[in-house]
Structures are given as structure tokens and as C-alpha cells.
N, C-alpha and C positions, 0 to 999 in steps of 0.2 A: 504494500500500500504506500502510495506516495506520501512523503512527509509534507505537512502544510506550514511548517515553521521555516525559519531562515537562520543561516549561520554567517557570521562575519569572520573573514580570514584576513589577517594582517600579513602582508608580504611585501618586502622591499619598500617599506614606508607608505604603502597604499593599503586601503581597506577594500576588499571585494566582498560584496554581499552575495551569498549563495542561497538561492531559494530552493525549496524542496530538497534539502540535503539528504533526507532519508529515503528518497525515491530509489528503488532498486534499479540499477543499470545493468547488472550482470547476474543472470538468473542461476548460474551453476552453483555459486556459493553465497549469493545474496548481497554482493557488494553494491554500495550505494554511490550516489553522486558525490557525497562528501568523501567517501573512500577514494574515489577517482581523483578528487582535488588533492587529497593527502598524498596519493601516489606521485602526482606530478610535482608536488613540493619536495618529495624525497629525492627526486632526480633533477632538481631544478636547473643546476648548471648544465647538465647533459642535454636536456630538452631545449633549453635556450640556445645552446651552441648549435644544435641541429637545425633550428629554425631561424637563427639570428639574421635579421634584415632580409629575409626571403619572402616573396609573395607566397601566401599560404592559403590553400583551400581547407576549409573545415568540414569534416564529416560529422554531422550532428545527429543525435538520437534523442529527440525530445521526450520519448516515453521509455527510454532504455534500449538496450541492444537487441531485445526481442521484437522491437517495433520498427517503425519506418525510419529509414536513413535519409537524411537531407544533405545533398552536396552543396555547400554554401561557398560560392566564390566571392560574392560581395559581402563586405562587413555588414552585419545586421544593424539596423537603426537603433539608436539609443546607446551606442557605445560611449564610454567615458572619453573625454577629450585627450586623455593621455595614451589611449590606444592608437598606435600609428597604423597607417595604411600605405600601400604602394599601388600605383595604377599600372595595370597591364592591359595590353591591346590584343584582341583576338581578330586577326586579319580575315579569317574565313567569314565572319559575320560583321566585320568592321564595327565592333563594339569594344567598350572598355569596361573594366571592373576595378574597383578599389578594394584590394584584398588585404587581409590581416597581415601585419608586418611585426613579428614578435621581436622585442628587444629586452624584455625582462620577464621574470617569473610571474609578475602580476598580470601580464598580458595572457599568459597561458591559463591562469586561474579564472580570469574573466571569460575566456573562451569556454572553459568548463561550465561556468555559470550559464552560458548560452547553449548548453547541452552538447558541446563538442567532446567527442571521444577520440577521434583520429585527427592527426595533423599531417597534411600532405603538401609539403613545400615544393616550390620550383627549384631548379638547379642553378638559379641565378640570384643576384642580390639587388636590393633596391637602387643602388648606385648605377646599375646598368642591367636592366631586366632582359636585355637582348643578347647578353654575352655570358654563357655558362661558366661557372668556376668549379663545377662538380661533374664528374663522369660516373654514371651509375651502371653497375653490372647486376642484372636481375636474373636469378636462377629460377625459372618457372617450370615445375615438373609437369609432364603430361599425366593424364589420369592413370592412377594405379602406381605411379612412381613414388617410392618411399624415400625418407630422408637419407638412408645409407647411400643411395645413388647421388643425391645432392653432395654428400661429403666427398665422394670420389671425384666429381666434377670440380668441386671447390679446390681440391688438391692440385688438379691440372691448371686451373686458373691462377692459383697462387704461384705455381712454377713459372707461368708465362709473365705474370706481373714482376716477379723477381728478376727475370731476364731483361725486362724492360727498364728496371730500376724504379718501378712505381710501387708506392706503399698503398696497399688496399686495406680498408677498414671494414671487416665483415660484420654482419648482423643477421639475426633471424628476421624473416619477413613478418612474423607474427601469424603466418598461415603455414603453408607446407613448404615454402621456399626459403631462399637466402638472398641477401643483397650484399654487394661490396661497393663501397664508395671510394673514389679517388679524387683528391683535390687537384685541380688543374689551373693553369694560368688563365685568367679571363681574357683570352686573346682570339677565341675562335667562335664562329657562329654555331647555332644549333645544328645546322646541316653538317658542319665539319665534325662536331663532337659525335654526332650520330654515325657518320662514316667511320670515324675512328673506333667507335664502340663495335660496329659490325666487323671491322677488320680484326679486332681483338677476338671477338666471338668466333670468327672463322678459324683463327689459329688454334683456339681451344678445341674446336670441332675437328680439326685435322689430327690433333693428338689423341682425341678420344671419340672417334667417329661412331662407336656403338653406344655412346652415352649422351652425346650432345647433338642438338640440331640448331640451325640458324634459319630454317625455313619459316618464312613469315606466315604462310597460310597453314592453318591447323591441319587441313587434310593432307598436307605434304610432309608432316612430321611423323617420324617413325614412332610406333608405340614403345614405351619403356625409356624414352629419352627425356633430357632436360633441355628446354628451350632457353637459350641465352637471349633474353629479350632486349636486343640492341635498340629497339624503337622507343624504349623508355627514356631515351635522351632526346626525343623529338620535342619541339616547342610545346609548352602547355601540358606535357605529360608529367604526372606527379605520382609518387609512391609514398607510402607511410614513412615518416622520418624515424631515425634512431630514437628510442624511448617512447615512441608513440604507442598508445594502447590501441588494440584492434577491436572492432565491433563484434566480438564473439561472447557467448555466454560465460566463457572461462576467463575473460579479461586478459587475453594473451597480450604480450608486449613484443614489439620489434626490438630485440635485445642485442646490443653490441657484444661481440665475442672476440677473444684472442684467437688467432689462427690455430693455436695448439689445443683449443677447446672444442673445435668443430667435430672432431672424431667422437667425442662423448656427448655432445649437446643433443638435446631433444627439444624441439620447438615448444612443446607443451609445458616445459619446465619453467618458462619465463612468463610470469603473470604479475598483476599488481599486488598479489599476495607475497610473491617471492622476490621481486626485484628490489624493493627497498633495502633488504638485508644484503643482497648481492652488491648493490651500488655502494653501500656503506663499507663493504669489505674490499672491493676491487677498484672503486672510483669510476670515473668516466673514461671508458676505454677509447673514446673518440677524442680525447683531450689534445692529441698531437696532430690532428688532421689538418689544421690550418697552416702548419709549418711544413708538411710533407707534400709540397707542390710538385706536380709532374708536368713535364713538357710534352704536350700531345703530338708534337711533330713526328716523333718516331712512328706512332701509330698511323698518322696520316700518310707516311711513306708506305706503310703496309697496305693502306687503302688504295694508293696509286698502283701498287703491285697487283692487287686484286681488281682487275679492270671491271668486273661486274658488280662492284659495290655501287648501288644507286645513290644519286645525290638527293633525291626527294623520298619521303616516306611513301609506302604503297597506299593506294586508295583503299579505305575500309568503309 
């Protein structure tokens, strides 16, 4: 039953009023809206680092995660004047949206007040929303593929990253997959980053052809493979950030990992019930990402080598 009272949360010198704090958001264990806010406070530095100054789409669940999901691009009306926005343009429709731009933990808790469970940031920042500073590797398993296969593909991807001299920061997706983020110099267009991502995926596919596919159309992918979704680097494509909770009854979290943890990790182990203690023990495993900047030119040379790497995303 939804709580009818309100709670006031002090965070970073600001007071955020949380209405209906007792409303159950996650049915598996009965965690509430207030539990969600407390989780985000427990990983405050990490979630702010993941979202900092990025346009961010909010996935809202006004009645909890068993109910309807709302994809919120535009900042809801009534936001405090201290919540920042960043304007982004959608060329396909020639429209703009003023999206949430997180700069502090208070922004995150205010978003929770607005029933936000998941945070999906762009791979660009407010200073230049057209130039990515993050390359995202998305391990998307085909139906029936279990996490042990993801682990095997991750090992190959890690090998290729090491050969490139790139530092990847892995995390569970919060679902069945895995993500790896690499910080890059903000010098290339979305198209170039996407071409580089496909060139990388093709190299991983060459080394593990029985495990990996880069085929865009689902009908062309072999059963039992992992799709390295290079198209996640396309403009306006977003995925859940590090430390974002996912809209599941179990309140799973997209949890940063060390590479040496992947062999033993199980995605279901990381929830809002378990992550606060883990974070207190290991800290923010993404803390060094802004210093580990990779020069994408080496991958763009691979893309030139692979003459069939398209410049534009496929029509869907």
C-alpha cells in the first residue's frame, strides 16, 4: 500500500521532499521509494560520476516497477531551480528537449522523488552534446545464452582492449548482459565512434566466431551467440548508467566490477539490498575512468581496414 506521508532528505545542503516514501517499488522483497533514495545516497559519488553533466533520460515508474514505465526525456515541470538541464536536438523530428543534467546527489534524489528508477545518460556532456567522450561496449546475449558465455566473450574483449592500450570499465547491465565503458577524447562524431565500436566488435568476433556476432538484424545472428551491440554508440542511444537501478522486481543494479571479478559474478547478486555494503567495502570502481582516456584513432584505422563498416546506422 502506498504511503501517504512524506519524508525530507537532506543532501548536499539541499532538502528534497519525498512523497509517498512507503510506496512499494520492488515487489520481490518489498523495497520502497524511500529505500531507493537511500540506495542512491549510499553510492552517491559513483552515480554522480556516471551521470555528471550528461543529458539524461529518466525511466520513471510512478506506481512501482510492476506498473507502467515512462520514458521521460524532458525534465518534468515543477523542478527546483537548482536542477540543471541540457538541451539536445533530435534531427529526425527537428525537435529539442531539455533533459536532466545531474551535477550533485540532490539532483538524483529529486529524480527519485519524480519516480525515477533508471538513469540513462548520453555518451556526451553538456559542454558539447554532439561530441562523445565515452565509447560503450554492450554485450547483448541472444535468447537462451547464459552469463558463462558472456564471461568468455568478456575475456576476449579484455584481451583486445589490452592490445589497444585502452582501459575498459566493466559493469553488469542489471539484466542478462554486460557493459564496458571506455573514456575517449571528445574529438570524434557519433558516426566515427560508432564505426570504431563496430571495428572493435568485428575483431572480437574474429577471435571468437562461435561466441560473438556483429550482425545487426536479429534473424542473421546465430543462436547461442552474444551480440556486441556497436549501435549503442549511435546518437541519442542510451543505456543504464553505472549504479543505476533497473526496473525489475528484485531491484537489480548495473554494478561496476573489476575484470578479475567477472568469472565469479552473477548479475542477480547486485541489488539495492547488497550494493551499499559492497560500495562501502570496494568504493567506486569507476573512480579512475576520467583519467584513462583512449585515443580512438587506432580503432578508426581498423574501421578503414574493414571496408564494409557502414558510416550510417541501419534503418530500423
